[in-house]
C-alpha positions as protocol buffer text, in pm:
chain_id: "A"
residue {
  index: 1
  type: MET
  ca { x: 557 y: 3139 z: 711 }
}
residue {
  index: 2
  type: LYS
  ca { x: 260 y: 3135 z: 464 }
}
residue {
  index: 3
  type: ALA
  ca { x: -93 y: 3083 z: 598 }
}
residue {
  index: 4
  type: PHE
  ca { x: -170 y: 2721 z: 643 }
}
residue {
  index: 5
  type: ASP
  ca { x: -507 y: 2600 z: 485 }
}
residue {
  index: 6
  type: TRP
  ca { x: -632 y: 2403 z: 787 }
}
residue {
  index: 7
  type: GLU
  ca { x: -965 y: 2313 z: 630 }
}
residue {
  index: 8
  type: SER
  ca { x: -823 y: 2146 z: 322 }
}
residue {
  index: 9
  type: ARG
  ca { x: -531 y: 1983 z: 505 }
}
residue {
  index: 10
  type: ILE
  ca { x: -748 y: 1821 z: 781 }
}
residue {
  index: 11
  type: ARG
  ca { x: -991 y: 1711 z: 513 }
}
residue {
  index: 12
  type: GLU
  ca { x: -719 y: 1556 z: 312 }
}
residue {
  index: 13
  type: TRP
  ca { x: -556 y: 1396 z: 615 }
}
residue {
  index: 14
  type: SER
  ca { x: -906 y: 1260 z: 732 }
}
residue {
  index: 15
  type: ARG
  ca { x: -971 y: 1102 z: 394 }
}
residue {
  index: 16
  type: GLN
  ca { x: -627 y: 931 z: 405 }
}
residue {
  index: 17
  type: GLN
  ca { x: -681 y: 805 z: 765 }
}
residue {
  index: 18
  type: ILE
  ca { x: -1031 y: 678 z: 699 }
}
residue {
  index: 19
  type: GLU
  ca { x: -944 y: 505 z: 372 }
}
residue {
  index: 20
  type: ALA
  ca { x: -642 y: 338 z: 552 }
}
residue {
  index: 21
  type: LEU
  ca { x: -881 y: 172 z: 819 }
}
residue {
  index: 22
  type: GLU
  ca { x: -988 y: -186 z: 806 }
}
residue {
  index: 23
  type: GLU
  ca { x: -1371 y: -225 z: 775 }
}
residue {
  index: 24
  type: TYR
  ca { x: -1403 y: -322 z: 1150 }
}
residue {
  index: 25
  type: GLU
  ca { x: -1196 y: -19 z: 1249 }
}
residue {
  index: 26
  type: GLN
  ca { x: -1417 y: 208 z: 1054 }
}
residue {
  index: 27
  type: GLU
  ca { x: -1717 y: 76 z: 1251 }
}
residue {
  index: 28
  type: GLU
  ca { x: -1563 y: 231 z: 1562 }
}
residue {
  index: 29
  type: LEU
  ca { x: -1620 y: 577 z: 1407 }
}
residue {
  index: 30
  type: SER
  ca { x: -1966 y: 726 z: 1395 }
}
residue {
  index: 31
  type: PRO
  ca { x: -2169 y: 708 z: 1075 }
}
residue {
  index: 32
  type: GLU
  ca { x: -2169 y: 1083 z: 1061 }
}
residue {
  index: 33
  type: VAL
  ca { x: -1784 y: 1101 z: 1060 }
}
residue {
  index: 34
  type: ILE
  ca { x: -1760 y: 832 z: 800 }
}
residue {
  index: 35
  type: GLU
  ca { x: -2016 y: 1007 z: 586 }
}
residue {
  index: 36
  type: SER
  ca { x: -1849 y: 1344 z: 615 }
}
residue {
  index: 37
  type: GLY
  ca { x: -1500 y: 1207 z: 571 }
}
residue {
  index: 38
  type: PHE
  ca { x: -1391 y: 1463 z: 833 }
}
residue {
  index: 39
  type: LEU
  ca { x: -1204 y: 1362 z: 1148 }
}
residue {
  index: 40
  type: GLY
  ca { x: -1240 y: 1719 z: 1293 }
}
residue {
  index: 41
  type: TYR
  ca { x: -1515 y: 1865 z: 1503 }
}
residue {
  index: 42
  type: PRO
  ca { x: -1708 y: 2182 z: 1428 }
}
residue {
  index: 43
  type: GLY
  ca { x: -1486 y: 2483 z: 1462 }
}
residue {
  index: 44
  type: ALA
  ca { x: -1486 y: 2686 z: 1782 }
}
residue {
  index: 45
  type: THR
  ca { x: -1659 y: 3016 z: 1784 }
}
residue {
  index: 46
  type: GLU
  ca { x: -1482 y: 3331 z: 1887 }
}
residue {
  index: 47
  type: GLU
  ca { x: -1689 y: 3332 z: 2198 }
}
residue {
  index: 48
  type: GLN
  ca { x: -1573 y: 2977 z: 2290 }
}
residue {
  index: 49
  type: ILE
  ca { x: -1207 y: 3072 z: 2221 }
}
residue {
  index: 50
  type: SER
  ca { x: -1232 y: 3393 z: 2423 }
}
residue {
  index: 51
  type: ALA
  ca { x: -1389 y: 3197 z: 2717 }
}
residue {
  index: 52
  type: ALA
  ca { x: -1106 y: 2941 z: 2721 }
}
residue {
  index: 53
  type: GLU
  ca { x: -840 y: 3216 z: 2699 }
}
residue {
  index: 54
  type: ALA
  ca { x: -999 y: 3393 z: 2991 }
}
residue {
  index: 55
  type: ARG
  ca { x: -1038 y: 3072 z: 3190 }
}
residue {
  index: 56
  type: LEU
  ca { x: -658 y: 3002 z: 3134 }
}
residue {
  index: 57
  type: GLY
  ca { x: -548 y: 3370 z: 3149 }
}
residue {
  index: 58
  type: VAL
  ca { x: -370 y: 3353 z: 2802 }
}
residue {
  index: 59
  type: THR
  ca { x: -401 y: 3459 z: 2440 }
}
residue {
  index: 60
  type: PHE
  ca { x: -362 y: 3141 z: 2222 }
}
residue {
  index: 61
  type: PRO
  ca { x: -84 y: 3145 z: 1961 }
}
residue {
  index: 62
  type: PRO
  ca { x: -219 y: 3246 z: 1613 }
}
residue {
  index: 63
  type: SER
  ca { x: -168 y: 2909 z: 1439 }
}
residue {
  index: 64
  type: TYR
  ca { x: -344 y: 2722 z: 1723 }
}
residue {
  index: 65
  type: ARG
  ca { x: -639 y: 2973 z: 1709 }
}
residue {
  index: 66
  type: GLU
  ca { x: -669 y: 2929 z: 1341 }
}
residue {
  index: 67
  type: PHE
  ca { x: -681 y: 2542 z: 1380 }
}
residue {
  index: 68
  type: ILE
  ca { x: -951 y: 2549 z: 1658 }
}
residue {
  index: 69
  type: LYS
  ca { x: -1160 y: 2786 z: 1443 }
}
residue {
  index: 70
  type: VAL
  ca { x: -1171 y: 2513 z: 1171 }
}
residue {
  index: 71
  type: SER
  ca { x: -1172 y: 2213 z: 1406 }
}
residue {
  index: 72
  type: ASN
  ca { x: -1241 y: 2245 z: 1775 }
}
residue {
  index: 73
  type: GLY
  ca { x: -1043 y: 1920 z: 1849 }
}
residue {
  index: 74
  type: LEU
  ca { x: -944 y: 1627 z: 1627 }
}
residue {
  index: 75
  type: TYR
  ca { x: -1052 y: 1264 z: 1639 }
}
residue {
  index: 76
  type: SER
  ca { x: -804 y: 981 z: 1653 }
}
residue {
  index: 77
  type: THR
  ca { x: -869 y: 681 z: 1421 }
}
residue {
  index: 78
  type: SER
  ca { x: -761 y: 438 z: 1683 }
}
residue {
  index: 79
  type: GLU
  ca { x: -895 y: 360 z: 2028 }
}
residue {
  index: 80
  type: TYR
  ca { x: -545 y: 412 z: 2153 }
}
residue {
  index: 81
  type: GLY
  ca { x: -449 y: 717 z: 1944 }
}
residue {
  index: 82
  type: ILE
  ca { x: -401 y: 1066 z: 2065 }
}
residue {
  index: 83
  type: LYS
  ca { x: -708 y: 1298 z: 2030 }
}
residue {
  index: 84
  type: PHE
  ca { x: -669 y: 1675 z: 2012 }
}
residue {
  index: 85
  type: SER
  ca { x: -894 y: 1854 z: 2283 }
}
residue {
  index: 86
  type: SER
  ca { x: -1150 y: 2109 z: 2236 }
}
residue {
  index: 87
  type: VAL
  ca { x: -1099 y: 2442 z: 2381 }
}
residue {
  index: 88
  type: GLU
  ca { x: -1325 y: 2353 z: 2666 }
}
residue {
  index: 89
  type: GLU
  ca { x: -1101 y: 2056 z: 2759 }
}
residue {
  index: 90
  type: ILE
  ca { x: -757 y: 2205 z: 2739 }
}
residue {
  index: 91
  type: GLN
  ca { x: -579 y: 2267 z: 3062 }
}
residue {
  index: 92
  type: TRP
  ca { x: -237 y: 2326 z: 3227 }
}
residue {
  index: 93
  type: TYR
  ca { x: -6 y: 2019 z: 3216 }
}
residue {
  index: 94
  type: ILE
  ca { x: 100 y: 2058 z: 3570 }
}
residue {
  index: 95
  type: LEU
  ca { x: -255 y: 1979 z: 3711 }
}
residue {
  index: 96
  type: ASP
  ca { x: -235 y: 1635 z: 3868 }
}
residue {
  index: 97
  type: ARG
  ca { x: 137 y: 1598 z: 3764 }
}
residue {
  index: 98
  type: GLU
  ca { x: 317 y: 1841 z: 3997 }
}
residue {
  index: 99
  type: SER
  ca { x: 516 y: 1573 z: 4179 }
}
residue {
  index: 100
  type: TYR
  ca { x: 621 y: 1424 z: 3842 }
}
residue {
  index: 101
  type: ILE
  ca { x: 742 y: 1750 z: 3720 }
}
residue {
  index: 102
  type: ASP
  ca { x: 929 y: 1829 z: 4042 }
}
residue {
  index: 103
  type: GLU
  ca { x: 1103 y: 1492 z: 4030 }
}
residue {
  index: 104
  type: LEU
  ca { x: 1205 y: 1559 z: 3663 }
}
residue {
  index: 105
  type: ILE
  ca { x: 1352 y: 1906 z: 3756 }
}
residue {
  index: 106
  type: GLU
  ca { x: 1533 y: 1752 z: 4041 }
}
residue {
  index: 107
  type: LEU
  ca { x: 1682 y: 1492 z: 3808 }
}
residue {
  index: 108
  type: HIS
  ca { x: 1807 y: 1764 z: 3580 }
}
residue {
  index: 109
  type: GLN
  ca { x: 1928 y: 2016 z: 3836 }
}
residue {
  index: 110
  type: ASN
  ca { x: 2286 y: 1915 z: 3813 }
}
residue {
  index: 111
  type: LEU
  ca { x: 2300 y: 1923 z: 3438 }
}
residue {
  index: 112
  type: LYS
  ca { x: 2449 y: 2223 z: 3257 }
}
residue {
  index: 113
  type: PRO
  ca { x: 2170 y: 2451 z: 3133 }
}
residue {
  index: 114
  type: ILE
  ca { x: 2109 y: 2454 z: 2759 }
}
residue {
  index: 115
  type: PRO
  ca { x: 2226 y: 2775 z: 2606 }
}
residue {
  index: 116
  type: ASP
  ca { x: 1986 y: 2949 z: 2375 }
}
residue {
  index: 117
  type: GLU
  ca { x: 2212 y: 2897 z: 2068 }
}
residue {
  index: 118
  type: GLU
  ca { x: 2166 y: 2530 z: 2122 }
}
residue {
  index: 119
  type: TYR
  ca { x: 1811 y: 2532 z: 2247 }
}
residue {
  index: 120
  type: PHE
  ca { x: 1665 y: 2712 z: 1953 }
}
residue {
  index: 121
  type: ILE
  ca { x: 1786 y: 2455 z: 1702 }
}
residue {
  index: 122
  type: TYR
  ca { x: 1482 y: 2240 z: 1578 }
}
residue {
  index: 123
  type: GLY
  ca { x: 1461 y: 1926 z: 1395 }
}
residue {
  index: 124
  type: ASN
  ca { x: 1689 y: 1626 z: 1417 }
}
residue {
  index: 125
  type: GLU
  ca { x: 1974 y: 1841 z: 1572 }
}
residue {
  index: 126
  type: GLN
  ca { x: 1774 y: 1985 z: 1852 }
}
residue {
  index: 127
  type: SER
  ca { x: 1878 y: 1973 z: 2221 }
}
residue {
  index: 128
  type: TYR
  ca { x: 1672 y: 1827 z: 2509 }
}
residue {
  index: 129
  type: ILE
  ca { x: 1386 y: 2028 z: 2667 }
}
residue {
  index: 130
  type: ARG
  ca { x: 1403 y: 2271 z: 2947 }
}
residue {
  index: 131
  type: VAL
  ca { x: 1205 y: 2062 z: 3197 }
}
residue {
  index: 132
  type: GLU
  ca { x: 1120 y: 2362 z: 3406 }
}
residue {
  index: 133
  type: HIS
  ca { x: 898 y: 2483 z: 3120 }
}
residue {
  index: 134
  type: LEU
  ca { x: 666 y: 2185 z: 3193 }
}
residue {
  index: 135
  type: GLN
  ca { x: 541 y: 2392 z: 3498 }
}
residue {
  index: 136
  type: THR
  ca { x: 363 y: 2634 z: 3254 }
}
residue {
  index: 137
  type: CYS
  ca { x: 290 y: 2416 z: 2946 }
}
residue {
  index: 138
  type: LEU
  ca { x: -64 y: 2384 z: 2814 }
}
residue {
  index: 139
  type: GLU
  ca { x: -189 y: 2031 z: 2729 }
}
residue {
  index: 140
  type: ILE
  ca { x: -394 y: 2032 z: 2414 }
}
residue {
  index: 141
  type: SER
  ca { x: -457 y: 1666 z: 2363 }
}
residue {
  index: 142
  type: THR
  ca { x: -523 y: 1344 z: 2539 }
}
residue {
  index: 143
  type: GLU
  ca { x: -216 y: 1146 z: 2675 }
}
residue {
  index: 144
  type: GLU
  ca { x: -170 y: 794 z: 2517 }
}
residue {
  index: 145
  type: TYR
  ca { x: 127 y: 566 z: 2575 }
}
residue {
  index: 146
  type: PHE
  ca { x: 301 y: 841 z: 2760 }
}
residue {
  index: 147
  type: MET
  ca { x: 274 y: 1081 z: 2462 }
}
residue {
  index: 148
  type: ILE
  ca { x: 91 y: 1412 z: 2462 }
}
residue {
  index: 149
  type: PHE
  ca { x: 82 y: 1745 z: 2274 }
}
residue {
  index: 150
  type: LEU
  ca { x: 174 y: 2066 z: 2468 }
}
residue {
  index: 151
  type: LEU
  ca { x: 214 y: 2439 z: 2399 }
}
residue {
  index: 152
  type: ASN
  ca { x: 500 y: 2614 z: 2571 }
}
residue {
  index: 153
  type: PRO
  ca { x: 433 y: 2976 z: 2660 }
}
residue {
  index: 154
  type: LYS
  ca { x: 791 y: 3027 z: 2785 }
}
residue {
  index: 155
  type: VAL
  ca { x: 898 y: 3035 z: 2413 }
}
residue {
  index: 156
  type: ILE
  ca { x: 707 y: 3287 z: 2216 }
}
residue {
  index: 157
  type: THR
  ca { x: 809 y: 3421 z: 1882 }
}
residue {
  index: 158
  type: THR
  ca { x: 782 y: 3784 z: 1769 }
}
residue {
  index: 159
  type: ASN
  ca { x: 456 y: 3700 z: 1581 }
}
residue {
  index: 160
  type: GLY
  ca { x: 301 y: 3544 z: 1906 }
}
residue {
  index: 161
  type: GLU
  ca { x: 358 y: 3171 z: 1820 }
}
residue {
  index: 162
  type: TRP
  ca { x: 435 y: 2946 z: 2114 }
}
residue {
  index: 163
  type: GLU
  ca { x: 683 y: 2658 z: 2094 }
}
residue {
  index: 164
  type: ALA
  ca { x: 496 y: 2320 z: 2041 }
}
residue {
  index: 165
  type: TRP
  ca { x: 602 y: 1990 z: 2200 }
}
residue {
  index: 166
  type: PHE
  ca { x: 520 y: 1631 z: 2121 }
}
residue {
  index: 167
  type: PHE
  ca { x: 612 y: 1530 z: 2472 }
}
residue {
  index: 168
  type: ASP
  ca { x: 714 y: 1180 z: 2594 }
}
residue {
  index: 169
  type: SER
  ca { x: 653 y: 1164 z: 2967 }
}
residue {
  index: 170
  type: LYS
  ca { x: 819 y: 820 z: 3002 }
}
residue {
  index: 171
  type: TYR
  ca { x: 1154 y: 964 z: 2897 }
}
residue {
  index: 172
  type: GLY
  ca { x: 1097 y: 1322 z: 2996 }
}
residue {
  index: 173
  type: ASP
  ca { x: 1181 y: 1451 z: 2639 }
}
residue {
  index: 174
  type: ALA
  ca { x: 994 y: 1606 z: 2341 }
}
residue {
  index: 175
  type: GLN
  ca { x: 1017 y: 1672 z: 1975 }
}
residue {
  index: 176
  type: ARG
  ca { x: 995 y: 2044 z: 1972 }
}
residue {
  index: 177
  type: TYR
  ca { x: 864 y: 2291 z: 1705 }
}
residue {
  index: 178
  type: PRO
  ca { x: 884 y: 2659 z: 1673 }
}
residue {
  index: 179
  type: SER
  ca { x: 501 y: 2676 z: 1642 }
}
residue {
  index: 180
  type: PHE
  ca { x: 181 y: 2468 z: 1657 }
}
residue {
  index: 181
  type: GLY
  ca { x: 140 y: 2534 z: 1288 }
}
residue {
  index: 182
  type: GLN
  ca { x: 482 y: 2390 z: 1194 }
}
residue {
  index: 183
  type: MET
  ca { x: 428 y: 2088 z: 1405 }
}
residue {
  index: 184
  type: MET
  ca { x: 83 y: 2027 z: 1254 }
}
residue {
  index: 185
  type: GLU
  ca { x: 218 y: 2072 z: 907 }
}
residue {
  index: 186
  type: GLU
  ca { x: 446 y: 1774 z: 975 }
}
residue {
  index: 187
  type: ILE
  ca { x: 183 y: 1572 z: 1149 }
}
residue {
  index: 188
  type: LEU
  ca { x: -85 y: 1609 z: 878 }
}
residue {
  index: 189
  type: ASN
  ca { x: 177 y: 1500 z: 619 }
}
residue {
  index: 190
  type: ASP
  ca { x: 248 y: 1173 z: 811 }
}
residue {
  index: 191
  type: PRO
  ca { x: -44 y: 935 z: 776 }
}
residue {
  index: 192
  type: GLU
  ca { x: 62 y: 723 z: 1081 }
}
residue {
  index: 193
  type: PHE
  ca { x: 129 y: 1004 z: 1322 }
}
residue {
  index: 194
  type: LEU
  ca { x: -208 y: 1001 z: 1507 }
}
residue {
  index: 195
  type: GLY
  ca { x: -328 y: 661 z: 1398 }
}
C-alpha cells in the first residue's frame, strides 16, 4: 500500500466538512479552527507517542503513528459526532466494559468459531468479529450512539499494521479493516462519516 498523505487528506476533508456546515453549526467550532480550515490538532511529538506506547505497553501500528504525527486527534463537526482521541487519551476498550465484554463472549460461546479463511475477508463480504478480541482492543476515539473506533492487536500484518474496527456496541459487531490507514482512507473520502 502506498504511503497515505495524511496532511493533505485531512486538510481536504476538513475543508469539505466545514463548508458543509450551516452558519449556526460553524459557530460551535472555535474561530481558530474556522480560520485554519483544519479539523485536526497539532501533531504528536515522538516523545508524546513514545510515552503513550510505554504507558500502554505497545508499539502503535505504522499508519496510526503517521496519522497522530500529523494530527494528534481529530475534531468532529457535530456535537454528537465521534472525535478521534489524542495519544494521551487513548486507552484499552475493556476498561469500564469488562462485564459487557464477558456477556458478549458468553452469548457467542456456542457459535462455531470463524475460520481464518472467512475472517480475513474484508469489505461487504466480511464475517462477524471475534468477540474475544475486544478484551485487548485499544479505543482511539470517543463513543457516540454506541459507535467507536478500535485497533485490534490480535491481528497484526507482516508490516506491523493492526486490524481496525468501527465497532457498534449495541449490536456487538464491527466494520473491520486490515489497517488503520485503509479505514481512514475510506472515512476521509466519505464526507458524512464523522459528521
